[in-house]
C-alpha positions in Angstrom: 67.9 110.7 118.2 67.1 111.3 121.4 65.4 109.3 124.6 62.5 111.9 124.5 61.4 111.3 121.3 58.4 109.2 121.0 58.9 108.3 117.7 59.2 104.4 117.3 62.4 103.3 114.9 61.4 101.3 112.6 57.8 101.1 114.1 58.9 99.3 116.9 61.9 100.2 119.2 61.8 102.4 121.6 64.6 104.6 123.0 64.9 104.4 126.6 68.5 105.8 127.2 71.7 106.6 125.9 74.9 103.9 127.0 77.4 104.8 124.8 79.2 106.9 122.1 82.1 106.3 119.8 83.6 107.5 116.8 81.1 105.3 114.3 78.5 105.3 115.9 75.9 106.2 119.2 74.2 103.2 121.5 71.1 103.1 123.4 68.8 101.5 125.8 65.9 100.1 124.2 62.5 98.2 123.9 61.1 96.1 121.4 57.7 97.1 121.7 56.5 93.8 119.5 58.2 91.9 121.8 56.8 92.1 125.4 59.0 95.2 125.8 62.4 93.1 125.2 65.8 94.9 126.0 67.8 95.4 123.6 70.9 98.0 122.4 70.3 99.9 119.5 72.9 101.0 117.5 73.3 104.6 115.4 75.6 104.6 112.7 77.1 108.7 112.5 78.1 109.5 109.1 81.1 111.9 109.2 80.1 115.5 108.8 80.1 117.0 105.1 80.2 113.7 103.2 78.6 114.1 99.6 74.6 112.5 99.7 75.4 110.2 97.0 78.5 109.1 99.0 76.1 108.8 101.6 73.6 106.6 99.6 76.3 104.1 98.6 77.9 104.0 102.3 74.0 102.9 103.7 73.2 100.6 100.9 76.6 98.6 101.3 76.6 99.0 104.5 73.1 98.2 105.2 73.6 94.9 102.9 76.9 93.6 105.0 75.4 94.0 108.5 72.6 91.9 107.4 74.8 89.0 106.6 76.0 89.3 109.9 72.4 88.8 111.3 72.9 85.0 109.9 75.7 84.8 112.5 74.6 82.6 115.2 77.6 82.0 118.2 77.4 82.7 121.8 81.0 84.3 121.4 79.1 86.8 118.3 76.7 89.2 119.5 72.9 88.6 118.5 71.7 90.9 115.7 68.1 91.3 116.0 67.0 93.7 113.2 68.8 95.7 110.7 66.8 99.4 110.1 67.1 102.8 108.5 66.2 105.7 110.8 66.2 109.8 109.2 68.7 108.1 106.5 71.0 106.7 109.0 71.9 102.9 109.6 70.3 101.4 112.7 71.9 98.2 113.8 69.2 96.6 116.6 70.7 93.8 118.9 70.8 91.9 122.0 72.3 94.1 125.2 74.5 92.5 126.9 74.9 93.2 130.6 78.7 93.3 131.8 81.7 95.7 130.4 83.7 95.7 127.6 87.6 94.6 127.7 88.6 98.4 127.0 86.8 99.4 130.1 88.2 96.3 132.0 91.5 97.7 131.1 90.7 101.0 132.5 89.8 100.0 135.4 91.7 97.2 136.2 94.9 97.7 134.2 96.8 95.0 132.7 94.6 91.8 133.1 96.2 88.4 134.3 97.7 86.1 132.0 95.6 83.5 131.6 92.5 85.4 131.6 94.1 86.6 128.6 94.1 83.6 126.9 90.8 82.9 127.8 89.9 85.7 126.2 91.9 85.0 123.2 90.8 81.2 122.8 86.8 82.8 122.9 87.5 85.2 120.6 89.5 82.6 118.4 86.3 80.4 118.5 84.3 83.4 117.7 86.2 84.6 114.8 86.2 81.2 113.1 82.4 81.2 112.9 82.7 84.2 111.2 85.4 83.6 109.2 83.6 80.6 107.9 80.7 82.3 106.6 82.9 84.9 105.0 82.5 87.7 107.4 86.0 89.6 108.2 85.3 92.2 111.5 87.8 94.5 110.2 87.7 96.4 113.4 88.4 94.5 116.6 89.4 95.9 119.5 89.0 95.7 123.5 86.1 98.5 123.0 84.5 95.9 121.1 84.6 93.0 123.1 82.1 92.5 126.0 82.9 90.4 129.2 80.2 89.0 130.8 79.7 86.3 133.9 79.9 83.5 131.9 80.8 84.9 128.0 83.0 86.4 125.8 81.5 88.5 122.9 82.8 89.8 119.7 80.4 93.5 119.0 80.2 95.2 115.9 80.2 92.8 113.3 77.8 95.4 111.7 80.7 97.6 110.3 82.0 94.4 109.2 83.4 93.6 105.5 82.6 90.6 103.4 85.8 88.7 102.6 84.6 88.5 99.1 83.5 92.6 98.7 85.4 93.9 96.0 85.0 97.7 96.4 85.8 100.0 99.7 83.5 100.8 102.0 83.6 104.5 101.3 84.3 106.7 97.8 85.7 108.7 100.5 88.5 106.8 101.4 86.9 106.6 104.8 89.0 103.6 106.6 87.1 101.7 109.1 89.1 100.3 112.0 91.0 101.7 114.6 94.7 102.3 113.6 96.2 101.1 116.8 94.9 97.6 116.0 94.9 97.6 112.3 97.1 95.4 110.5 99.6 96.9 108.0 97.8 95.5 104.9 94.6 96.9 106.5 96.3 100.2 106.3 97.5 99.7 103.0 93.8 99.6 102.1 93.5 96.1 100.7 90.7 93.7 100.4 89.7 92.4 104.0 91.2 88.9 104.7 90.7 87.0 107.9 94.4 87.4 108.4 93.7 91.2 109.7 91.4 90.1 112.5 94.2 88.1 113.4 96.5 90.8 113.8 94.0 92.7 115.1 93.3 89.7 117.9 96.7 90.2 118.8 96.8 93.8 119.0 93.5 93.6 121.5 95.3 90.6 123.1 98.5 92.8 123.8 97.2 95.5 124.9 94.9 93.5 127.6 98.4 91.8 129.2 100.4 94.4 128.8 97.7 97.7 129.5 99.2 99.1 126.1 98.8 98.6 122.8 101.8 97.0 120.9 102.0 100.4 119.1 101.5 103.9 119.8 102.6 107.2 118.1 101.5 110.9 118.1 99.1 110.9 115.0 98.2 108.7 112.6 101.1 109.6 110.7 103.6 108.4 113.2 101.5 105.6 113.8 101.2 104.4 110.8 104.7 104.5 110.2 105.6 102.6 113.2 103.6 99.5 112.2 104.6 99.4 108.8 108.3 99.9 109.9 109.1 98.9 113.5 108.3 95.9 115.4 106.2 96.2 118.2 107.2 96.8 121.9 108.3 93.4 123.4 105.9 92.4 125.6 107.0 92.6 129.5 103.9 90.7 131.7 103.1 88.1 129.0 105.0 85.3 130.3 103.7 82.3 128.2 101.8 84.1 126.1 104.3 86.5 124.3 104.9 83.8 121.4 101.1 83.8 120.6 101.3 87.6 120.5 104.3 87.4 118.3 102.9 84.8 116.2 99.7 87.2 115.6 101.4 90.2 115.2 103.7 89.5 112.2 103.8 92.3 109.7 103.6 89.9 106.7 100.1 88.2 106.4 101.1 85.2 104.5 103.7 84.5 107.4 101.0 85.1 110.4 99.8 82.6 112.7 96.3 80.9 111.3 93.3 80.8 113.5 93.6 77.1 113.9 97.4 77.4 115.1 96.7 80.2 117.4 93.8 78.6 119.4 96.1 75.8 119.5 98.7 77.9 120.6 96.0 79.5 123.4 95.3 76.2 124.8 98.8 75.3 125.7 99.1 78.3 127.1 96.0 77.3 129.7 97.0 74.0 130.2 100.6 75.8 131.4 98.9 78.2 133.4 96.1 76.2 135.5 93.4 77.7 137.0 94.4 79.2 140.5 98.2 79.3 139.6 98.4 83.0 138.4 97.1 86.2 139.9 93.7 85.7 138.1 92.1 84.0 141.1 92.9 86.1 142.9 91.6 89.6 140.8 88.7 87.0 140.3 88.2 87.2 144.4 88.4 90.7 144.5 86.1 91.6 142.0 83.2 89.2 143.3 84.2 91.3 146.5 83.3 94.6 144.7 80.4 92.8 142.8 78.8 91.6 146.4 79.3 94.9 148.1 77.4 96.9 145.2 74.7 94.3 144.4 74.2 92.7 141.4 71.3 94.9 140.8 74.6 97.5 140.3 75.3 96.1 137.1 76.6 98.1 134.2 74.8 97.9 130.9 77.2 98.4 128.1 76.8 97.5 124.3 80.4 97.8 122.5 81.2 99.4 119.3 80.8 102.9 121.6 82.9 102.3 124.0 81.0 103.0 127.1 82.1 103.4 130.3 80.5 101.6 132.7 78.3 103.0 135.4 79.4 100.9 137.9 81.8 97.7 138.6 79.6 95.1 137.0 80.8 92.5 139.5 83.8 89.8 138.2 84.8 88.8 134.8 85.1 84.8 135.1 86.6 82.7 133.2 84.7 81.9 130.5 84.9 78.0 128.8 85.8 78.6 125.7 85.3 76.2 122.9 89.1 75.9 121.5 90.1 74.0 117.8 92.3 70.9 118.6 96.0 72.0 119.3 98.5 71.8 116.7 101.6 69.9 117.2 104.5 71.8 117.6 107.1 70.8 114.8 110.3 69.4 116.6 113.1 70.6 115.4 116.4 67.7 114.8 119.5 68.8 114.1 119.8 66.6 110.5 119.5 67.8 106.7 116.0 66.0 107.0 112.9 68.4 107.6 112.0 68.8 110.6 108.2 67.6 110.4 109.7 64.3 109.6 111.3 63.6 112.7 108.6 62.5 115.5 111.2 63.2 118.6 110.2 65.7 120.7 112.2 69.0 120.5 116.2 69.0 120.7 118.5 71.4 121.3 120.7 69.7 118.7 120.5 66.6 120.5 122.0 67.1 124.3 119.6 65.9 126.6 119.2 67.5 130.1 122.5 67.0 131.7 122.9 66.3 135.2 122.5 68.9 137.5 125.4 71.0 138.2 124.8 72.7 141.7 126.2 76.3 141.9 129.0 76.6 144.7 128.6 78.9 147.6 129.6 82.4 146.3 133.0 82.6 146.5 135.6 85.8 146.4 135.9 85.9 142.6 139.1 87.5 141.1 136.6 90.0 139.3 134.4 91.8 141.2 130.6 90.0 141.0 127.4 91.8 139.9 125.1 92.7 142.2 121.4 93.2 140.9 118.8 93.4 142.8 116.7 89.8 143.5 114.9 88.5 140.0 111.3 90.1 139.7 109.4 91.7 136.3 111.2 94.7 135.1 109.3 97.8 135.7 109.0 99.7 132.2 112.5 101.6 131.1 112.3 105.1 130.5 112.1 105.7 126.9 114.8 106.4 124.3 114.0 108.4 121.5 115.6 108.5 117.9 114.4 111.2 115.2 113.3 109.8 111.8 113.1 112.0 108.9 110.3 111.3 106.6 110.6 113.8 103.5 108.8 112.6 99.9 111.3 110.9 98.9 112.7 109.1 102.6 113.3 105.0 102.2 111.6 104.2 105.6 112.7 101.3 107.9 116.8 102.4 106.6 118.7 104.1 109.3 120.3 107.0 108.6 124.3 106.5 107.1 122.8 102.4 106.8 122.6 100.6 103.3 118.6 99.5 102.7 117.6 96.5 105.2 117.8 93.0 103.5 115.9 91.0 105.5 113.5 88.2 105.3 110.1 90.5 105.5 110.9 91.8 102.0 107.6 93.8 102.2 108.6 96.2 104.1 110.5 97.9 101.3 107.3 97.4 99.5 105.1 98.9 102.0 107.5 101.8 102.7 106.9 103.2 98.8 102.6 102.7 99.6 103.0 104.1 102.8 104.6 106.8 101.0 101.9 107.1 99.2 99.0 106.7 101.6 100.5 109.5 103.6 101.1 112.1 100.6 97.9 114.4 102.2 100.1 114.8 105.2 103.2 116.8 106.2 106.2 116.3 104.3 109.3 116.4 105.6 108.1 116.0 108.9 110.0 115.1 112.2 108.9 112.2 114.0 110.3 110.8 117.7 109.1 107.4 118.7 109.8 105.8 121.9 112.3 102.6 121.7 110.7 100.9 124.7 113.0 97.7 126.0 111.4 95.8 128.8 109.9 91.7 128.7 110.0 88.5 130.6 110.5 84.7 129.5 107.5 85.5 127.0 109.0 87.9 124.9 111.8 90.5 124.3 113.8 91.6 127.6 115.9 94.5 127.8 117.8 95.0 131.3 121.2 95.0 132.0 121.3 98.8 132.2 124.3 100.0 134.9 123.1 101.9 138.0 124.6 105.2 137.9 125.1 105.1 133.9 126.1 108.6 132.5 123.0 110.2 130.9 125.0 110.2 127.5 126.0 107.0 127.1 124.8 105.6 123.8 122.9 102.4 124.0 123.7 98.8 122.3 121.1 96.1 122.3 122.5 92.7 122.0 120.0 90.5 121.0 119.5 86.7 122.8 117.0 84.1 120.7 116.0 81.2 123.0 113.3 78.9 123.5 111.7 81.0 126.6 109.3 79.0 126.7 108.5 75.0 125.8 110.5 72.1 126.4 113.8 73.5 126.4 112.9 76.6 128.4 114.2 75.6 131.9 118.0 75.0 132.3 118.2 75.8 128.5 117.0 78.9 126.6 116.2 80.3 130.4 119.7 80.3 131.3 120.9 80.8 128.0 119.3 84.4 128.4 120.3 84.9 131.8 124.0 84.1 131.1 124.1 86.7 128.3 122.0 89.6 130.7 125.1 88.3 133.4 127.7 89.3 130.8 126.1 93.1 129.8 125.7 93.6 133.7 129.0 92.9 134.5 130.1 94.9 131.1 127.8 98.0 132.3 129.1 97.3 135.9 132.8 97.9 135.0 131.8 100.0 132.1 134.1 98.0 129.9 133.5 100.0 127.0 133.1 103.6 127.9 130.4 105.4 126.8 128.4 102.5 125.4 125.3 100.8 127.9 124.6 97.4 127.1 120.8 96.1 126.8 119.6 92.7 125.8 116.6 91.9 123.4 115.2 88.4 124.0 112.8 86.9 122.0 111.6 83.3 122.5 111.5 80.9 119.5 109.7 78.2 121.3 112.1 76.1 119.3 109.6 76.8 116.7 111.2 77.1 113.0 108.3 79.5 111.9 109.0 82.0 114.6 112.8 82.4 113.3 112.2 84.8 110.4 109.9 87.1 112.5 112.6 87.1 115.3 115.1 87.6 112.8 113.5 90.3 111.1 112.9 92.2 114.9 116.2 92.2 115.2 117.0 93.6 112.0 114.6 96.2 112.0 115.8 97.5 115.3 118.8 99.6 114.3 120.2 99.9 118.2 120.8 95.9 117.6 124.6 95.6 116.9 124.5 91.7 117.5 122.6 88.2 118.2 123.1 85.8 120.7 122.1 82.1 119.4 119.8 80.5 118.7 120.4 77.3 120.7 119.2 74.8 118.1 120.7 74.3 114.7 117.3 74.3 113.1 116.1 77.6 113.8 119.6 79.1 112.8 118.8 77.6 109.2 115.6 79.9 108.8 117.3 82.8 110.5 121.1 83.2 109.3 119.8 84.5 105.9 118.1 87.1 107.0 120.4 88.1 110.0 123.5 87.7 107.3 121.8 90.0 104.7 121.3 92.7 107.0 125.4 92.3 107.9 124.0 91.7 111.5 126.3 89.1 113.5 125.0 86.2 115.4 126.7 83.9 117.5 125.4 80.6 118.9 126.1 78.8 122.2 124.3 75.4 121.1 124.5 75.0 117.4 126.2 71.7 116.4 125.1 71.4 112.5 128.6 71.4 110.4 126.6 72.9 107.7 126.5 76.4 108.9 130.0 77.2 109.2 131.3 74.4 106.7 128.8 74.5 103.9 127.0 71.8 102.6 129.9 69.8 100.9 131.6 69.9 103.9 131.8 65.8 104.3 132.9 65.5 100.8 136.1 67.7 101.8 134.9 71.0 100.3 134.4 73.6 102.8 132.6 76.8 101.9 131.2 79.3 104.4 127.9 80.8 104.1 127.4 83.4 106.1 130.2 85.6 107.4 128.2 86.6 109.7 127.9 83.4 111.6 130.1 82.2 114.7 129.5 79.7 117.5 131.0 79.3 120.9 130.9 75.1 120.4 132.0 72.3 118.6 129.8 70.6 116.1 129.4 67.2 114.9 132.4 67.0 112.7 134.6 66.9 116.4 132.0 64.1 117.7 133.1 61.4 115.7 136.5 61.6 115.8 136.8 62.4 119.7 134.9 59.3 120.1 137.2 57.2 118.3 140.0 58.5 120.1 138.7 57.9 123.8 137.8 54.1 122.8 141.0 53.7 121.4 143.5 55.7 123.5 141.6 55.4 126.9 138.8 52.6 127.0 141.4 50.0 124.8 139.5 49.1 122.1 140.7 47.9 118.9 137.7 46.4 117.6 134.5 48.3 116.8 131.2 47.3 114.8 129.8 50.7 113.6 125.9 51.6 113.3 124.5 54.4 111.7 120.5 55.1 111.7 120.6 56.8 107.7 120.1 60.3 109.2 122.2 62.9 107.9 123.6 63.1 111.6 124.2 59.5 111.9 126.1 59.0 108.8 128.3 61.7 109.4 129.2 60.7 112.7 130.0 57.4 112.0 131.6 58.1 108.6 134.1 61.0 111.1 134.5 58.2 113.6 135.4 55.4 110.8 138.0 58.0 109.7 139.6 58.5 112.8 139.5 55.1 114.9 141.3 53.4 111.7 144.1 56.0 111.5 144.3 55.8 115.3 145.5 51.3 114.3 142.3 50.7 115.3 140.0 48.3 113.6 136.1 48.5 112.1 134.9 44.8 112.0 131.6 45.4 110.7 129.4 47.7 109.7 125.5 48.1 109.5 122.8 50.8 108.7 119.0 50.7 110.7 116.6 52.6 110.3 116.1 55.7 112.4 113.4 54.7 115.3 113.6 50.8 114.6 113.0 48.4 117.7 114.1 45.4 117.1 117.0 43.9 115.5 117.1 40.1 114.4 120.6 39.0 114.1 122.7 42.0 114.5 124.1 40.5 117.7 125.2 37.6 116.6 127.2 39.3 113.8 128.7 41.7 116.2 129.7 38.6 118.9 131.1 36.7 115.5 133.3 39.8 114.4 135.0 39.7 117.8 134.1 43.5 118.3 135.5 44.6 122.1 132.5 48.1 121.3 129.8 49.2 119.3 130.0 53.0 117.8 126.3 53.8 117.0 125.5 57.5 114.7 122.3 58.6 115.6 120.1 59.1 118.2 118.5 57.5 121.8 115.1 56.6 120.6 116.9 53.9 118.4 120.0 53.2 120.5 117.9 52.4 123.4 116.5 49.5 122.3 119.7 48.6 120.4 121.8 48.5 123.6 119.0 46.5 125.0 118.7 43.6 122.2 122.8 43.5 122.6 122.7 42.9 126.0 120.2 40.7 125.9 121.8 38.3 123.1 124.7 38.0 124.4 127.0 40.9 122.8 127.6 42.0 126.7 129.8 44.9 125.1 129.9 48.5 125.8 127.8 50.8 122.7 129.2 54.4 122.5 126.8 57.4 120.4 127.3 61.1 120.4 125.0 63.3 122.1 122.3 62.2 120.0 121.7 59.4 122.7 123.0 61.3 125.6 119.2 61.5 126.8 117.7 60.5 129.9 115.4 58.2 128.1 118.1 56.7 126.8 118.2 55.7 130.7 114.3 54.7 130.7 114.6 52.6 127.9 117.8 50.6 127.9 117.7 49.8 132.0 120.6 47.4 131.5 122.8 50.0 129.6 125.6 50.6 132.5 129.0 51.0 130.8 127.4 52.4 127.4 128.8 55.6 126.7 127.9 59.0 125.4 129.2 62.1 123.9 128.4 65.5 124.6 129.4 69.0 123.2 131.2 71.0 125.6 132.2 70.8 128.9 130.4 71.0 132.8 130.8 73.9 134.1 132.7 73.2 136.9 135.6 72.3 134.6 135.9 75.4 132.3 138.6 77.7 133.0 136.2 80.4 134.6 133.2 78.1 135.3 133.6 78.6 139.2 133.6 82.2 138.8 130.8 82.3 136.4 128.5 79.7 139.0 129.2 82.2 141.7 128.4 85.5 140.1 125.2 83.6 138.3 124.3 82.3 142.0 124.6 86.1 143.3 122.9 87.3 140.8 119.6 85.3 141.9 118.4 84.1 139.0 115.1 81.6 139.6 116.6 79.2 136.4 119.8 77.1 136.2 122.3 78.6 133.9 122.3 75.0 132.4 124.7 73.3 130.2 124.9 76.5 127.5 124.9 78.5 130.1 128.8 79.3 130.0 128.9 78.9 126.6 126.1 81.8 125.6 128.0 83.9 128.3 130.9 83.7 126.6 128.9 84.3 122.8 127.7 87.7 124.6 131.1 88.7 125.9 132.2 88.2 122.4 129.7 90.8 121.1 130.5 92.9 124.1 134.3 92.9 123.0 133.8 93.4 119.1 131.5 96.5 120.3 134.6 97.6 122.2 136.8 96.7 119.1 134.7 99.3 116.7 134.5 101.9 119.2 138.1 101.7 120.0 139.0 101.7 116.2 136.6 104.7 115.4 138.1 106.6 118.2 136.3 106.2 120.7 132.8 106.9 119.3 130.5 103.9 118.2 130.3 104.7 114.3 126.9 105.0 112.1 127.8 101.5 110.3 129.0 99.8 113.5 126.5 96.9 112.3 128.9 96.1 109.6 131.7 96.2 111.1 131.2 93.6 113.6 131.7 90.6 111.9 135.3 91.6 111.0 135.6 92.8 114.8 134.4 89.2 116.0 136.7 87.5 113.6 140.1 89.2 115.4 138.9 88.3 118.8 141.3 86.5 121.4 140.2 86.8 124.9 140.1 84.5 127.8 136.1 83.5 128.9 134.5 81.2 131.3 135.2 78.3 128.6 138.5 78.9 128.1 140.5 80.9 124.9 138.1 82.4 122.8 139.0 83.2 119.0 137.5 81.9 116.0 138.8 80.8 112.8 138.1 81.1 109.0 134.8 79.5 109.0 133.5 80.9 112.3 134.0 78.1 114.4 135.7 78.9 118.1 138.9 76.9 117.8 138.8 76.0 121.3 136.3 72.8 121.1 135.5 70.9 124.4 133.7 67.7 124.1 132.7 65.3 127.2 132.5 61.4 127.7 129.9 60.2 129.6 129.0 57.3 130.6 126.3 55.0 132.3 126.6 54.0 136.0 123.8 52.6 138.3 121.3 53.6 135.7 122.7 57.5 136.0 124.9 59.4 133.4 128.3 60.0 135.1 131.4 62.0 133.7 134.0 60.3 132.5 136.5 62.9 130.8 136.6 66.0 129.3 139.3 67.4 126.5 139.7 69.0 123.4 138.3 68.2 119.9 140.3 66.5 117.1 140.8 69.2 114.4 139.2 67.8 111.2 
């Protein structure tokens, strides 16, 4: 068709000018002569050359039927289709003409977009997709070209080539793939029946492209690209910030584990709440665009219709924030450190119950014994030069398995099955070809972060990646997750600066778990899939470890946690009954566990506080009863007397008659096993009813909320696992180097333990390299567990060595007391050996 052709399309639509063309269609601006010359966009679908006539007829019939189904969609975020017609044997879609530009054009014109703007676009797209999926229509080709941005709308286009969710045959007998491979989900590449999960993956890839300025997967040719989508994790986002967890959830390879639309919308809503308008560069970008618009005039707006990848003729003015309708936010599950299912506990997310400890100011940098690292001031890291690895794909190649290494057995078990399917799907391509793909390393708080490259390091140095799994967003990020990541990075910087392992350069790959167990399997699979990852620092919480440990262990990937306290992780489920069994020989931790809390509390009350009669209460939780049992055994062994016991319900706020029992028993202290939300009202009622004795608990009550809910709790005591950094052997030096490194976030309570966990992995790599004659062996990952088990060195927190169960031998705890409404350190010391 040409605009000079006076023939009307379907007897009513006149072509005016061509405004774009893509691989599947050609787009024209036209006039509807039957509706007062209304401007419309006319999309002509282009059939591939050489298609047989029977296939053309089938394709036309199927396409026309599905396009007409899309006409029923009515939503401000979905382009309105006015008509579907046939012209000279080809289908034509007539739709509203959108004045603006495509998201692809915006990316080309501006580069990556601000995080808040991308979150707004994503929320609007999800709202539109919910409408389409509710009508059983799957788009199948979501990409930046098919997203239009106007002054007040975000509009999805090209539903005319979408498949209905209940379609049972392929669009074409010729094997034509509808979609753009860079944005296609693995199952879509397999040719499976389209589902809503396909669109969610494509949404994630589109938002990734918008916020990062490049797609999540790139490779030379369809063959390499398909291999990357099937077998490799996407490159970690660098600029996504709080949007990174959303991208991770959407780009989960297994569609059954991929986040759903409602949950994704809730996550985007949380991002928007965390980034109020004007708090990031969005306002600046929009202001700049408005200035351009005013200079050019509104009459010079570009006219574009998605699906044809149009380049706007002129900048069409700003792309202002839309006001999308976002489904209700789903409550993020909490992760209590007990045997109870996470969803059953109403408390806010806790890192194994420790609260935010008193702020530990970093001292002025002194002259440390070891030379401090002097990195540049923190800023979003620039993309690093690619590291190339050759992967040979022959007719019988096993994809996703590194040479010389047994097949990866991860939670994403579908990868092996998909490898077989992929081999079949690519059978027509050149067998035995050699691919080179990029393993990019970069990121910030929201996603993967790879730093720690030694300046001036030898170009021939082997790169070893150390994973970090931590809450980099959410309530536990500040002072905990971010401090943990920074401390791991500091260890890597130190090792690289000192060239601690000759010939090896270390990098960090940090993934955000947001304290959400649903993210754990995907993070574990991402670490496993990267052959350069030889160990993982983390997770912070025991709940996250419970969902990651199996996947990491099956792949022989060591993980060392700086914050887990659940005894079952190292001693097995029957430890309390006296039967210890190590579940995973790849699991270690650098902190004490709950096993140590009860005995340590007993020792303090008996030997240091001089208490001889204690009333023991617990909240029936696995955590609480375990603490109470450990306390009772040790206290009685020391010669003390447990004068009474009681169980209350978790979250209970009234305890009638309990104070009278405590007084009648002659107790001079109460030990409570449980959490702050029960301990606070218990303490308050005991004092009110005349039982003026101190209440002591484990780290479950060491929380600022306990102080708020029990204002007369002076004299009460709590434990925390670990010791303050300034009380540790190398704490002062660590804090000085951390401060000198210029991190914006505090190291927090777990920073020193994360540093020692990271240094343990570094020492293990050194041991493996040394044992292999100075080079890194091909099976280094499988040797790491034994190497960690044999470690013995002096770290920041003291002597670092692990017992037969993976627990650190030097286990320390701290007692705090309430004084004038604040927590104050009483004493620190070693744990009693269980």
